[in-house]
C-alpha positions as CSV (number, residue, x, y, z in Angstrom):
1,P,-9.3,8.0,25.4
2,N,-6.6,5.5,24.9
3,A,-7.0,4.1,21.5
4,M,-3.9,2.1,21.4
5,Q,-3.3,-1.7,22.1
6,G,0.0,-3.1,23.1
7,H,1.4,-6.1,21.3
8,N,3.1,-9.2,22.5
9,P,6.7,-9.3,21.4
10,N,7.2,-12.0,18.6
11,A,10.6,-11.9,17.2
12,M,10.5,-12.4,13.4
13,Q,14.1,-11.9,12.4
14,G,16.0,-14.5,10.5
15,H,13.1,-15.9,8.8
16,P,12.9,-15.9,5.0
17,S,10.6,-13.1,3.7
18,V,9.2,-13.2,0.1
19,V,10.1,-13.6,-3.5
20,G,8.8,-10.6,-5.4
21,G,9.1,-11.4,-9.0
22,Y,11.2,-14.3,-10.3
23,G,14.3,-12.9,-12.1
24,M,12.8,-11.6,-15.3
25,P,14.1,-8.5,-17.0
26,G,13.4,-5.1,-15.5
27,E,10.5,-3.0,-15.2
28,G,9.3,-0.6,-17.9
29,A,6.1,1.0,-19.4
30,M,3.2,-1.4,-20.1
31,H,0.4,-1.6,-22.4
32,G,0.7,2.1,-23.3
33,S,-2.2,2.9,-20.7
34,P,-2.1,4.7,-17.4
35,S,-1.6,2.4,-14.4
36,G,-4.1,3.8,-11.9
37,H,-6.7,6.3,-10.9
38,G,-7.2,8.8,-8.3
39,A,-5.3,8.1,-5.1
40,H,-8.2,9.2,-2.9
41,G,-11.5,9.1,-4.8
42,G,-13.8,9.9,-2.0
43,M,-14.0,6.6,-0.3
44,P,-16.8,6.1,1.9
45,P,-16.0,5.5,5.6
46,S,-17.0,1.8,5.7
47,G,-15.7,-1.5,4.8
48,S,-17.9,-4.0,3.1
49,M,-18.2,-7.8,3.7
50,H,-20.5,-9.7,1.5
51,G,-22.6,-6.6,1.1
52,M,-22.3,-5.6,4.8
53,H,-20.4,-2.5,5.7
54,L,-18.1,-2.3,8.7
55,S,-16.1,0.7,10.0
56,G,-15.2,2.7,13.1
57,V,-16.0,-0.3,15.4
58,S,-14.7,-0.5,18.8
59,A,-12.0,-3.1,19.6
60,G,-13.9,-4.5,22.5
61,S,-17.2,-4.6,20.9
62,M,-16.8,-5.0,17.2
63,Q,-18.2,-8.2,15.7
64,A,-18.4,-9.0,12.1
65,S,-20.5,-12.0,11.4
66,M,-19.3,-14.0,8.5
67,H,-20.4,-17.6,7.8
68,G,-21.1,-18.2,11.4
69,S,-17.9,-16.8,12.7
70,S,-17.3,-13.7,14.8
71,L,-14.4,-11.3,14.6
72,S,-13.4,-9.1,17.7
73,G,-10.6,-6.7,18.3
74,P,-7.3,-7.4,20.0
75,P,-7.5,-8.6,23.7
76,S,-5.7,-7.3,26.6
77,G,-2.6,-9.1,25.6
78,G,-2.4,-7.3,22.4
79,R,-3.3,-9.8,19.9
80,P,-6.7,-9.7,18.3
81,R,-9.2,-12.2,19.4
82,L,-11.1,-14.2,16.8
83,D,-13.7,-16.6,18.0
84,S,-15.0,-18.9,15.4
85,H,-16.3,-22.5,14.8
86,P,-13.8,-25.1,14.1
87,V,-12.4,-24.7,10.5
88,A,-11.0,-27.6,8.5
89,P,-7.3,-27.5,8.2
90,P,-6.0,-26.0,5.0
91,I,-5.2,-28.3,2.1
92,S,-1.6,-29.5,2.0
93,V,-0.3,-28.9,-1.5
94,S,3.2,-29.6,-2.8
95,S,4.3,-28.2,-6.2
96,S,7.0,-28.4,-8.6
97,P,10.2,-26.3,-9.2
98,Y,10.1,-23.9,-12.1
99,P,9.4,-26.0,-15.2
100,S,11.7,-26.0,-18.2
101,L,10.8,-23.3,-20.6
102,A,9.0,-24.4,-23.7
103,A,9.7,-22.3,-26.8
104,G,6.6,-21.4,-28.8
105,R,4.2,-21.8,-26.0
106,S,1.1,-19.5,-26.2
107,A,1.7,-16.0,-24.6
108,T,-2.0,-15.4,-24.0
109,A,-3.7,-15.7,-20.8
110,G,-5.0,-19.2,-20.0
111,P,-6.7,-21.4,-17.6
112,P,-4.9,-22.4,-14.3
113,S,-1.9,-24.6,-14.7
114,S,-2.0,-27.6,-12.4
115,P,1.1,-27.8,-10.2
116,R,3.0,-31.2,-10.5
117,P,3.4,-33.2,-7.1
118,D,7.1,-32.9,-7.1
119,A,9.4,-31.6,-4.3
120,R,9.0,-27.9,-3.3
121,P,11.5,-25.6,-5.1
122,S,14.6,-24.2,-3.2
123,L,13.8,-20.5,-3.0
124,P,16.5,-17.8,-3.0
125,A,16.8,-15.8,0.2
126,P,13.9,-13.3,-0.2
127,D,14.6,-9.5,0.4
128,N,11.6,-7.5,-0.3
129,L,9.7,-7.3,3.1
130,N,10.5,-4.4,5.3
131,T,11.7,-5.8,8.5
132,K,10.0,-2.9,10.4
133,Y,6.5,-3.7,9.0
134,T,5.3,-6.2,11.6
135,F,2.2,-6.5,13.7
136,E,4.2,-5.7,16.8
137,N,5.2,-2.2,15.2
138,F,1.7,-1.4,14.1
139,I,-0.5,0.9,16.4
140,V,-4.0,0.0,16.6
141,G,-6.9,2.6,17.0
142,P,-10.5,2.9,16.0
143,S,-9.5,4.0,12.5
144,N,-7.7,0.7,11.6
145,E,-8.7,-2.0,14.2
146,L,-10.8,-3.9,11.9
147,A,-8.2,-4.0,9.2
148,Y,-5.6,-5.0,11.8
149,A,-7.7,-7.9,13.3
150,A,-8.5,-9.2,10.0
151,A,-5.0,-9.1,8.8
152,Y,-3.7,-10.8,11.8
153,A,-6.4,-13.6,11.5
154,S,-5.4,-14.0,7.9
155,S,-1.7,-14.5,9.1
156,G,-2.7,-17.6,11.2
157,G,-3.1,-15.5,14.3
158,G,-6.2,-17.3,15.4
159,G,-9.7,-17.8,14.4
160,R,-11.1,-17.6,10.8
161,R,-8.7,-16.9,7.8
162,Y,-10.3,-14.2,5.4
163,S,-9.4,-14.9,1.8
164,P,-9.3,-12.9,-0.2
165,L,-8.7,-9.9,2.2
166,F,-9.0,-6.6,0.7
167,L,-7.5,-3.7,2.5
168,C,-8.3,-0.3,1.3
169,G,-7.8,3.3,2.3
170,G,-6.0,6.6,1.4
171,T,-2.2,7.0,0.8
172,G,0.1,6.6,3.8
173,L,-2.4,5.1,6.3
174,G,-0.7,1.7,6.8
175,K,-2.1,-0.6,4.3
176,T,1.3,-1.8,3.0
177,H,2.6,-2.2,6.7
178,L,-0.4,-4.6,7.4
179,L,0.1,-6.4,4.3
180,Q,3.8,-7.1,4.9
181,A,3.0,-8.0,8.6
182,V,0.9,-10.9,7.3
183,G,3.9,-12.2,5.4
184,H,6.3,-11.8,8.4
185,N,3.7,-13.6,10.8
186,V,3.2,-16.4,8.4
187,L,6.9,-17.0,8.0
188,A,7.6,-16.7,11.7
189,D,5.1,-19.6,12.4
190,Q,5.9,-21.6,9.2
191,P,9.3,-20.7,7.8
192,G,8.9,-23.1,4.8
193,K,5.9,-21.3,3.4
194,R,6.4,-19.9,0.0
195,I,5.1,-16.3,0.0
196,I,5.0,-13.8,-2.9
197,Y,4.8,-10.1,-2.0
198,V,4.4,-8.0,-5.2
199,S,3.0,-4.7,-6.3
200,A,0.5,-4.9,-9.1
201,E,3.0,-2.9,-11.3
202,R,5.6,-5.6,-10.8
203,F,3.1,-8.4,-11.6
204,T,2.4,-6.6,-14.8
205,N,6.1,-6.0,-15.7
206,D,6.6,-9.9,-15.0
207,F,3.7,-10.7,-17.2
208,I,5.0,-8.6,-20.0
209,A,8.5,-10.0,-19.7
210,A,7.2,-13.5,-19.7
211,I,5.4,-12.8,-23.0
212,Q,8.4,-11.2,-24.5
213,N,10.7,-14.1,-23.7
214,K,8.2,-16.9,-24.1
215,R,8.4,-17.8,-20.4
216,M,4.7,-18.1,-19.5
217,D,5.1,-21.5,-18.2
218,A,7.7,-20.2,-15.6
219,F,5.5,-17.2,-14.9
220,R,2.4,-19.4,-14.2
221,A,4.4,-21.8,-12.1
222,H,5.7,-19.0,-10.0
223,Y,2.6,-17.1,-9.3
224,R,0.2,-20.2,-9.1
225,G,2.2,-23.4,-8.4
226,D,5.0,-22.0,-6.3
227,C,2.8,-19.7,-4.1
228,D,1.4,-20.5,-0.7
229,L,0.4,-17.0,0.1
230,L,0.0,-14.1,-2.4
231,L,0.3,-10.5,-1.1
232,V,-0.6,-7.9,-3.9
233,D,0.1,-4.1,-3.2
234,D,-2.0,-1.3,-5.0
235,I,-4.1,-3.7,-7.1
236,Q,-5.8,-0.5,-8.5
237,F,-2.7,-0.3,-10.9
238,L,-4.2,-3.2,-12.9
239,A,-6.8,-0.7,-14.2
240,G,-7.0,-0.6,-18.0
241,R,-4.6,-3.5,-18.5
242,E,-7.0,-5.9,-20.0
243,Q,-4.5,-8.8,-20.8
244,T,-2.9,-8.5,-17.5
245,Q,-6.3,-8.5,-15.9
246,E,-7.1,-11.7,-17.8
247,E,-3.9,-13.5,-16.6
248,F,-4.5,-12.3,-12.9
249,F,-8.1,-13.7,-13.1
250,H,-6.7,-17.0,-13.9
251,T,-4.1,-16.7,-11.3
252,F,-6.6,-15.7,-8.6
253,N,-8.8,-18.8,-9.6
254,A,-5.9,-21.1,-9.4
255,L,-4.9,-20.0,-5.9
256,H,-8.5,-19.8,-4.7
257,E,-9.2,-23.5,-5.8
258,L,-6.1,-24.6,-3.9
259,D,-7.3,-22.8,-0.8
260,R,-4.1,-20.6,-0.9
261,P,-4.9,-17.2,0.8
262,I,-4.6,-13.8,-1.1
263,V,-4.5,-10.4,0.4
264,F,-4.8,-7.1,-1.5
265,T,-4.3,-3.4,-0.8
266,S,-6.0,-0.6,-2.8
267,D,-6.7,3.2,-2.5
268,K,-10.3,2.5,-3.3
269,Y,-13.1,0.0,-2.5
270,P,-13.6,-2.7,-5.1
271,Q,-16.7,-1.2,-6.5
272,Q,-14.9,2.0,-7.0
273,L,-12.2,0.6,-9.2
274,E,-12.5,2.0,-12.7
275,R,-11.6,0.1,-15.9
276,M,-11.3,-3.2,-13.9
277,E,-13.1,-6.2,-15.2
278,E,-16.4,-6.9,-13.4
279,R,-15.5,-10.4,-12.6
280,L,-12.3,-9.4,-10.9
281,V,-14.1,-6.8,-8.9
282,S,-16.6,-9.4,-7.8
283,R,-13.7,-11.6,-6.6
284,F,-12.1,-8.9,-4.6
285,S,-15.3,-8.8,-2.5
286,W,-15.6,-12.6,-1.9
287,G,-13.9,-12.4,1.4
288,L,-13.6,-9.4,3.6
289,V,-13.2,-5.8,2.7
290,A,-11.7,-3.7,5.7
291,D,-10.9,0.0,5.3
292,V,-8.1,2.0,6.9
293,Q,-9.1,5.6,7.8
294,A,-7.0,8.6,8.9
295,P,-5.8,8.1,12.5
296,E,-7.2,9.9,15.5
297,L,-5.1,12.2,17.6
298,E,-4.4,9.6,20.3
299,T,-3.3,7.0,17.7
300,R,-1.2,9.6,16.0
301,V,0.6,10.4,19.2
302,A,1.2,6.7,19.8
303,I,2.5,6.3,16.1
304,V,5.0,9.0,16.8
305,R,6.1,7.5,20.0
306,K,6.5,4.2,18.5
307,K,8.6,5.4,15.5
308,A,10.8,7.3,18.0
309,Q,11.3,4.0,19.9
310,V,12.0,2.0,16.9
311,E,14.5,4.5,15.4
312,G,16.1,5.3,18.8
313,I,15.0,9.0,18.8
314,P,14.8,10.7,22.1
315,L,11.4,12.4,22.1
316,D,9.4,14.1,24.9
317,D,5.6,14.1,25.1
318,Q,5.3,17.7,24.1
319,V,6.9,17.3,20.7
320,A,5.0,14.1,20.1
321,L,1.7,15.8,20.7
322,F,2.8,18.7,18.6
323,L,3.6,16.5,15.7
324,A,0.3,14.6,16.0
325,Q,-1.7,17.8,16.1
326,T,0.2,19.4,13.1
327,I,0.1,16.3,10.8
328,S,-3.4,14.8,10.8
329,S,-4.0,12.7,7.8
330,N,-1.0,10.8,6.7
331,V,0.9,8.3,8.8
332,R,3.9,8.2,6.3
333,E,4.1,11.9,6.4
334,L,4.0,12.0,10.2
335,E,6.8,9.4,10.6
336,G,8.8,11.1,7.8
337,T,8.6,14.4,9.6
338,L,10.0,12.8,12.9
339,I,12.9,11.4,11.0
340,R,13.8,14.8,9.3
341,L,13.6,16.5,12.7
342,A,15.9,14.0,14.1
343,A,18.3,14.2,11.3
344,K,18.3,18.0,11.7
345,A,19.0,17.9,15.3
346,S,21.7,15.6,15.1
347,L,23.5,17.6,12.3
348,T,23.1,20.8,14.4
349,N,23.8,19.2,17.7
350,R,20.5,20.4,19.1
351,P,17.8,18.6,21.3
352,I,14.5,17.7,19.7
353,D,12.4,20.0,22.0
354,L,9.3,21.9,21.3
355,P,10.8,25.3,20.2
356,F,13.0,23.2,17.7
357,A,10.2,21.3,16.3
358,Q,8.0,24.3,15.9
359,G,10.7,26.3,14.2
360,E,11.4,23.5,11.8
361,L,7.9,22.8,10.9
362,T,7.2,26.5,10.3
363,N,10.2,26.6,8.1
364,V,8.8,23.8,5.9
365,S,5.6,25.4,4.9
366,G,5.7,28.9,6.3
367,R,2.3,28.1,8.0
368,G,3.4,26.2,11.0
369,R,2.7,22.9,9.6
370,V,4.4,20.5,7.0
371,L,3.7,20.9,3.5
372,S,1.8,17.9,1.8
373,I,0.8,16.8,-1.8
374,D,-2.8,17.9,-0.9
375,D,-1.5,21.4,-0.3
376,I,0.3,21.5,-3.6
377,Q,-2.7,20.2,-5.5
378,R,-4.9,22.8,-3.9
379,A,-2.6,25.6,-4.7
380,V,-2.2,24.6,-8.3
381,C,-6.0,24.2,-8.6
382,T,-6.5,27.7,-7.3
383,H,-3.8,29.2,-9.6
384,F,-5.3,27.6,-12.7
385,H,-9.1,27.8,-11.7
386,L,-9.4,24.1,-11.7
387,R,-11.0,21.5,-9.4
388,P,-8.9,18.9,-7.6
389,A,-10.7,16.2,-9.3
390,D,-9.3,17.6,-12.7
391,L,-5.8,16.9,-11.8
392,M,-6.8,13.2,-11.2
393,S,-8.9,13.0,-14.4
394,K,-7.9,11.7,-17.8
395,D,-8.5,15.1,-19.3
396,R,-5.8,16.0,-21.8
397,H,-6.9,19.6,-22.4
398,K,-3.8,21.8,-22.5
399,T,-4.5,23.8,-19.4
400,T,-5.3,20.7,-17.3
401,A,-2.4,18.8,-18.6
402,F,0.0,21.6,-17.9
403,A,-1.4,22.2,-14.3
404,R,-1.1,18.5,-13.6
405,H,2.6,18.6,-14.8
406,I,3.3,21.7,-12.6
407,A,1.8,20.0,-9.5
408,M,3.7,16.7,-10.1
409,Y,6.9,18.9,-10.5
410,L,6.3,20.9,-7.3
411,C,5.7,17.6,-5.4
412,K,9.0,16.3,-6.3
413,Q,10.8,19.6,-5.7
414,K,9.2,20.4,-2.4
415,L,8.5,16.9,-0.7
416,P,10.6,13.8,0.2
417,V,8.4,11.7,-1.9
418,S,9.2,9.0,-4.6
419,F,7.8,9.1,-8.1
420,P,5.4,6.2,-7.3
421,E,4.0,8.0,-4.4
422,V,3.4,11.2,-6.4
423,G,1.8,8.9,-9.2
424,R,-0.5,7.4,-6.6
425,A,-1.7,10.8,-5.5
426,F,-2.6,11.8,-9.0
427,G,-3.9,8.4,-10.2
428,K,-1.0,7.9,-12.5
429,D,2.1,5.6,-12.8
430,H,5.6,6.7,-11.9
431,T,6.7,6.9,-15.5
432,T,4.0,9.7,-16.1
433,V,5.4,11.6,-13.1
434,M,9.1,11.3,-14.3
435,S,8.0,12.6,-17.7
436,A,6.1,15.6,-16.4
437,V,9.0,16.6,-14.1
438,R,11.5,16.5,-17.0
439,K,9.1,18.5,-19.2
440,V,8.6,21.2,-16.6
441,E,12.3,21.4,-15.8
442,S,12.8,22.0,-19.6
443,L,10.2,24.6,-19.8
444,R,11.3,26.4,-16.7
445,D,14.6,27.0,-18.1
446,Q,13.4,28.3,-21.5
447,D,9.9,30.0,-20.8
448,A,9.5,33.0,-18.6
449,Q,5.8,32.4,-18.4
450,V,6.4,29.1,-16.9
451,R,8.7,30.5,-14.3
452,A,6.1,33.2,-13.5
453,H,3.4,30.4,-12.9
454,L,5.8,28.5,-10.5
455,E,6.8,31.5,-8.5
456,S,3.1,32.5,-8.1
457,I,2.2,29.0,-6.8
458,E,5.2,28.9,-4.6
459,K,4.1,32.2,-2.9
460,K,0.8,30.6,-2.3
461,L,2.4,27.7,-0.7
462,A,4.6,29.8,1.5
463,G,1.4,31.3,3.0
């Protein structure tokens, strides 16, 4: 089956992107609580919309009824087709520049601030949208077609706009790509739109900085009055942060009342989010919840080919198929493997043929496939006689905590992943991972027993 759709070219270069944060002091540890929970969490294979579950729907036949509108997959031209009854035009709202800071203002969360009807602020050139994360570069298959169609519709691509739109799925499956593509598409059609793309972690950092510097007026003006579209990545990292959740609740309400769209991503469905206020969970489900699942083989082949095309990497069909068959669950890992192969081939002046790819992937894990975070977690659990869920839990028992630190350390040692990526896989924030890595590095140099544990696990990983 051919699961991929082509896309019409729609150049988006040169348009302003987003303002993520508003110039407050840097990011640091917040509230003294972990910022998230298990990155995978056993998500059921369905998306929910007002209590209705949607998943695995064919692009040609999928219809999601919602308030009298129907949603269908991309037509032959590559764009998703959304047929709906006429919808009233969005409310036109103008708002003020950042207000002057008032010393002594309350730093606690409060009700929505009403934007003043002044001229729109002059925004600085935004820089935190990845220019490659567009709808044109997104490969559509049965595993992600609902999320793609809903995201495209919410960007003004035609038909009904879903707000809030909640995109959920495992790590590395394309949620952030779709989220940023919404921003690119809106700015391509309406360059003057004020868009904020921000992670939940950054929102929290900005909120804490605003409290510390008595800048709550500026904070609220930025996230409520000066925002036409809010894109929030990894909303699950608000978990356990009660004051930040309170502030975000009022921010959500302010934007919703002004008919300004909001799009979220998460590694779990709203109902699976732990330590999240029920009123927020309820609001996350007000619009459409669409899941992104692991891609099928045909979709993975198309993803490899598209990445090679975008990066200018010569790649034959045999190698594309081999990579797609070898790496089955993570798009980011699949694309990263292609980039590593291309770099090694360039440095050694070799073609990227099948023998070269097979040899390189065998060298990575010793088993003929690329090592993953899941592989490391399983090996650590086997060694310490734990369950995978124990590594993602809040259990601070000495053995569990030590095993968790070992697993985080090995992920950073053996995989090309960032601290936040490792944190998401363990349901922790990046500062927890950094602390764990430093601790294991120190113990490794001083404790022979720790070195023995590491050597034993590494042998398991080598197969």
